[in-house]
N, C-alpha and C positions, 0 to 999 in steps of 0.2 A: 739561565742563558737560553737563548731563540734555539728552537731545532734548526739542528743543519737540514737545508734543503735537499730533496728526494732527487737522487740523479734519473733522468728520463731515460727509460726503457719502453721500447716497442718497436715497432716497424712503420717508417715513415713513406708513404708513395709520393713521389713529387712527377713532376711534367719538366722535362729536361726542354730549353729552347734550345732554336738551333745557333751555333757559332761559339757554344762552350763546351769545354770537355765534361766530361763524369766525375774527373775529378773535385772541377770546380764546383759542381753540383754540391760533392761531397763538402766540401769547405765550408759551401752556404750553410749546408745544415748544420754545420757544428756550430759556426758562430751563432745560428739561432737558437740551439738549444742549449749553448754553452757547455760542449763538452766535446772531448777531442774522439771521444769512442763513438766511429761513425764507420761503418762499413757499407758495402752495396753488394748484390745479386746480381752481377752483369753490368757493362759497361755501353754506352753508343757513345758513335763517333760522333766528333762535333757539328758535321752538318745533318747529323739526324735528330729528331726531336722525340719527347713520348716519355713511357714511363719508366723509371727505374725506381727499384725498391732498396731501401736504407734501412738498416739495423743501427738500433740505436742502443746505447750501453751493453746490458746485457745478451738482448736480442741480436748482438752480432750473431751468436751462439746457433739462431735459426736459419741465417742465411746457406748455411753448406747444404739446407733441406729443401731450398728454393732456386740455385744456381742451374736444376737438371730442368725445370718446369719447361712446357711447350709455350710458343707465344704467337702473339698477331700482329702485325703490320699493315699498314697501309704505305703505297710508294708510287712513286711515277717513273717510268721507265722511259727514256730517247732510246729511239729506235732509228738505226741512220751513222749512227756516229760512235765509236769505242773509245776507251779512255785508258791510261795508263795504269788505273786506281780501279779500274769498273764503277767506277762512280764521278760525281761533277767534280770533285775535288782534283783529279787528276788530268793531266795534257792529254788533247785528244792525239788519237794514235791513227784512226784510217776514218773514212768517211764514205756512204755510200746513199744512192739516192733512195728513199723509202717512199717517195710518194706514191707508189703504186699499191702499197700496203692498203689492204681494209680490215675492219673488224674481223670478220669472217677468216681471215687468213693467220690469226692467232691462236684460234681454237685449239686444234692440233700438236703445235708445239707446245704449248701451255698444258695440253692434257699428259705430255710426255716428261715435265719436269715436275709431274704429281703423282705422291704417292710415294713410296720409299725407292727413294735414286741415289746413285752414286754422283756426288757434287765434287770437283774440284774447288778449293777456297781459291779467293782471290789471292795473288803471291804478296799484296801488301797487307794480309790480315797477323794478327798478333800471334798466330800458332808458332810454334818455338821448332826452329830446326837446328838441330845440333848446340842446344843451349840458347840461341839468341831468336829475337822475334824474325818473324819474318820480313815485315816491311823495314826494320832495321838494316838487314842484307841487302835489300832492294834499293833503300836510299844509298848503300856503300856503293852500289854500282854491280853487284852480281845479278847473276840470273837464276830465278830460283823458281824452282818446279815440283810444288805440293801435290802429295797424292790425294786422289780421290776417297773420300769417307762417306759414311753411309750417313743419311737422314732422311728424315721423312718430311714431305710436304702434304700435309691434308687436304689443303684447298690453297688451289692458284686461280685466281678469277680476274677477270678484267670489268671494271666498273667504268669507265669510258675511255674511248680511243678520240685523239686527235689528227688527222690524216695532215701531211706535208713532207718535204723534204729529208727533214729530222722529224719522224711524226713521237708521238706521247702516247703512252697509254697508263691510265692511272689504275692498281691492282691492289689487291688485299689477299696476304698470304697467312695460314695458317701453318705453324712449322714446328719442329722438332727443336730445341735446343742445339748448337753447333750450327741450324742450316745459314748462310749467306744470301740477302737478299740481293747483294752485289752480283752474286755468281747465278743467280738467275736473271738478272736483268744480262749480266755477257751473254747466259747459254741461249735466253730467248733470241736476242740479235744476231747468235750466229747460227741458232736454226731458221732464222728466217734471210739468213744470207746478206745482211744489211749491217752487223754490228749493235752492240747497242751497251748502254751505259744505265746507273742510277742516276737519278738526277734528283729526287727528293724521299724521305725515309721517315716514317711517323709508327713509333711502336705504341700500341693501343691496350697490348693484355702480357701478362705475365700468368700464367697459369690460371688459379681463379680471381686474380687481382686486376683490375680495369684501370683505364686513364681517368675516366667520368668522377669528377671533385678532387682530384690530385691537385695540389696548388702548384703553381710555376716556382720552380726552383729560384728563380730571380725575385718572388715576391714573399717567401718566408718571413713569417712577422719576426722582431725581435723579442717580442711579449707574447706568450700564448702558443708559441710553438709545439710545445707539448701536447696542449690540446689535440693534433692533428694526429697523435699517435696511434696506432691500432696495438691494444693490449697483447702481449706476448700469447696470453691463451687463446684469443679469439684468432689471432694470424696462424698461430699452431694449428688450430680446429679447422683453419681454412683448406689444409693442406695433407693433413694427417687426420687418421680415425681417433676419435678423444675417448681415453678411458679415465674416466672421474674414479681419481681414491678416497678410501676411507682413511682414516687419521694414522693408523697404522702402516698401511701401505705406503702413505705420502713420506710418513717420517723415514721408512727403512730406504725409499727412493733418494728421498732429499739427501740422505748419507751416503750414497755413492754404494748401498747395497742390495742385492738381488732380491724380490719381494715373491710373494705369491701373486698370480695374474686372474685376470676375471674371463670366466670360460667367455669361449667363440671369437675370443680377439686372434689376429695373426697379425705377424710381421711388424713393423714400425709404427707407433702410435705416439701420441701428443699424451704424455699426464698430466692430469690436473687434480687440484684439490681444493673443491670451491669455484672460485673465479682466478687463482692461481697457477700457473704452468710450472708443475716441478720439475718436468724434465721431457724429454726426447726417449721413450724404451723401446726395446726389441721383445716381443713376446717369442719363447724359446721353452716349448712342453709348457707345464706349468707353472713357469717361472716369468717376472718381468726383470730385464735387464737392463742399468741404466747405458744410456747412449750419451748423451748430451743432459748435463744437469743445470739447472738454474738456481742463484741464489736467492735466498729469503731476503725480501726487499726491507 
C-alpha cells in the first residue's frame, strides 16, 4: 500500500491583501495545504495589509511564543479629519483645516509619542470589557472608555508629508506587541489640534520575520504550498536560543521527562536533535524542563 502523505508542519509567512479578514487568509492556507490545523500569531484588520504568521499542523504550538514579538508598520495618517473608529473604516466625527501644518510641526508631537508611553486603545478594538469585545459594545450603541496601557514605541518617524486641508503623513513605526497604530494616528491629530485618523496600514515585520518573499494570501498555490513552510526547528531558532540535544536527552525530553541541561544556558530554549525540533524547554538549575513538546514525524 502507498505510504500515507506526511501532514504539513511548519510556519507559513503570508502577505494579507487589503479587504479580507485574517480568518479568510487562514481559510485559504487551509485549502492550499489540505489541513484544518492552521492558526495565527495575531490578526490584521481588513483594511490593513501585510505580514501574518501562520502555524501549520504541530507548529501551531509555536504560535504562543510568537504573539508577543515586537512589530514594524508603515502607515498613512490623515491630519484634519477624525473618525469614529480612528481609521478610514469609520464615519467622520470632526474636521479641521490642516493646511497650515508643515512637516516641521510633526517632530515634537511625534517625539512625545515615542518611547515608553501610556496609550488609550481605540474604543473599537478587540479588547474585552466584562467578557465582551469593545467593538461589539460600541456597535450595540454603548459608550466605551478603555484604560490607558503601557506600550513601547521604539520608532515613530515621518517618511513623507503632503500638505492640504486634510494633510497626509507617511510614517514608519517600530513598536511592542499591543500597540495600536490607529491610536497613534488619533493622538498625533489631537496633539496638532486638528484631529487625525489612520488611512492605510501595512505590517512589514514581526520579530525576526519579515514580509520580503512572503506570498500573497490570494496567491497560495493549490500544489506545492508545503514548500513555502519554514521548518519548526528553523522557526523556533529565530526566536529562541537553540540547544542541540544528544540521543539520550532528546529521548527524555520527547517523552515529557526532565533531563540534564547543558552548561551556560538559561531561560526558555528551543531544544533540537539534528534538524528536528524536540520541544520548547525551560532551563532550571541543571535541568531541562519540557514546556511544549512536538510529536515525532
